C-alpha positions as CSV (number, residue, x, y, z in Angstrom):
1,M,38.8,-14.3,-2.4
2,S,36.6,-16.7,-1.9
3,S,33.1,-17.3,-4.1
4,T,31.0,-16.9,-2.1
5,H,31.9,-13.1,-1.7
6,A,30.4,-10.6,-3.9
7,N,33.6,-8.5,-3.8
8,E,36.0,-6.3,-3.0
9,E,34.4,-5.4,-0.2
10,D,33.6,-8.0,1.0
11,S,29.5,-8.6,0.8
12,V,28.7,-12.0,1.0
13,V,27.1,-13.7,-2.4
14,L,26.3,-16.9,0.0
15,D,26.0,-17.5,3.1
16,P,28.2,-19.9,4.0
17,K,26.4,-21.1,6.7
18,S,22.9,-21.0,4.6
19,I,24.8,-23.2,1.9
20,E,26.0,-25.9,4.9
21,S,22.5,-25.8,6.4
22,L,21.2,-27.2,2.8
23,R,23.7,-29.5,2.0
24,K,22.7,-31.4,5.5
25,L,19.1,-31.5,3.7
26,S,19.9,-32.4,0.5
27,A,20.9,-35.8,2.4
28,G,23.9,-36.1,1.0
29,N,22.5,-35.2,-3.2
30,P,24.3,-32.6,-4.6
31,E,22.1,-32.4,-7.7
32,F,19.2,-31.4,-4.6
33,L,21.5,-27.9,-4.2
34,L,21.9,-27.2,-7.6
35,N,18.4,-27.5,-8.6
36,L,17.7,-25.8,-5.7
37,F,20.2,-22.7,-7.1
38,G,19.0,-23.5,-10.6
39,A,15.0,-22.9,-9.9
40,Y,16.7,-19.5,-8.2
41,L,18.8,-18.4,-11.3
42,Q,15.7,-18.8,-13.3
43,Q,13.7,-16.8,-11.5
44,C,16.2,-13.8,-11.6
45,E,16.6,-14.4,-16.1
46,T,13.1,-14.1,-16.2
47,G,12.5,-11.7,-12.6
48,I,15.2,-8.8,-13.5
49,P,13.6,-8.1,-17.0
50,D,10.1,-8.3,-16.0
51,L,11.3,-5.6,-13.0
52,E,13.2,-3.3,-16.1
53,R,9.6,-3.1,-17.7
54,M,7.7,-2.4,-14.3
55,V,10.4,0.4,-13.6
56,A,9.8,2.0,-17.4
57,S,6.3,1.6,-17.2
58,G,5.7,2.7,-13.6
59,E,4.5,-0.3,-11.7
60,S,5.5,0.3,-8.6
61,T,3.0,-1.7,-6.9
62,A,4.2,-4.6,-8.9
63,M,7.8,-3.6,-9.4
64,G,7.7,-4.2,-5.3
65,N,6.2,-7.9,-5.1
66,L,8.5,-8.9,-8.0
67,A,11.1,-7.6,-5.6
68,H,9.5,-9.1,-2.3
69,K,9.7,-12.6,-4.2
70,L,13.2,-12.7,-5.4
71,K,14.3,-11.2,-2.1
72,G,12.5,-14.2,-0.1
73,G,13.9,-16.8,-2.1
74,A,17.4,-15.4,-2.0
75,A,17.3,-15.1,1.7
76,Q,16.1,-18.7,1.4
77,L,19.1,-19.8,-0.2
78,G,21.6,-17.4,2.0
79,A,22.1,-15.5,-1.4
80,V,22.6,-12.6,1.2
81,A,24.1,-10.0,-1.7
82,M,21.0,-10.9,-3.9
83,S,18.2,-10.6,-0.8
84,E,19.8,-7.2,0.4
85,V,19.1,-5.4,-3.5
86,C,15.7,-7.0,-3.8
87,K,14.7,-5.9,-0.3
88,Q,15.7,-2.5,-1.2
89,I,13.7,-2.2,-4.4
90,E,11.0,-3.9,-3.0
91,Q,11.0,-1.0,-0.6
92,I,11.0,1.5,-3.1
93,G,8.0,-0.3,-4.6
94,R,5.9,0.0,-1.0
95,A,6.8,3.9,-1.9
96,E,4.9,4.0,-4.7
97,S,8.0,5.3,-6.4
98,T,10.0,3.4,-9.3
99,E,13.1,6.6,-8.5
100,G,16.4,5.0,-8.1
101,V,15.8,1.6,-9.2
102,E,17.5,2.0,-12.4
103,S,21.0,1.7,-10.3
104,L,19.6,-0.6,-8.1
105,L,18.7,-2.8,-11.0
106,S,22.2,-2.6,-12.3
107,E,23.2,-3.9,-8.8
108,A,21.2,-6.6,-9.0
109,R,22.4,-8.0,-12.5
110,V,26.0,-7.7,-11.3
111,Q,25.0,-10.1,-7.9
112,Y,23.0,-12.5,-10.3
113,G,26.1,-12.6,-12.2
114,R,28.0,-13.3,-9.3
115,L,25.6,-15.3,-7.7
116,K,25.9,-16.9,-11.0
117,E,29.7,-18.1,-10.3
118,A,29.4,-19.3,-7.0
119,V,27.0,-21.7,-7.1
120,A,29.2,-22.9,-10.5
121,A,32.2,-23.4,-7.7
122,L,29.5,-25.0,-5.4
123,G,28.9,-27.8,-8.3
124,E,32.8,-28.3,-8.4
125,S,34.1,-28.6,-4.5
126,D,30.2,-31.5,-4.9
């Protein structure tokens, strides 16, 4: 199984076409790609705990807004699985609820770990 896949069910962690587009945009600078992902991973490091706090305090609107931001960043980078989890959290927040988000936050943490591994593999392949 390649580092671009999330799990045994073949859920895509990083879309290869998106990575290729980002590589072209970087004009051969491998640090460019790693810096982009580094910034996003940092957003996740603070964003996921913030989402957990928002769920605990019932801040569904703020939760939805933050999930939207994380979803957009993931989508732009081709982080498909993370984008999908954030989309689900966003939709629950937009419905002014936090019900069921705990399990999605657990999945977000798993996808964050897998994304970190995939980004490290990208750095090794450049």
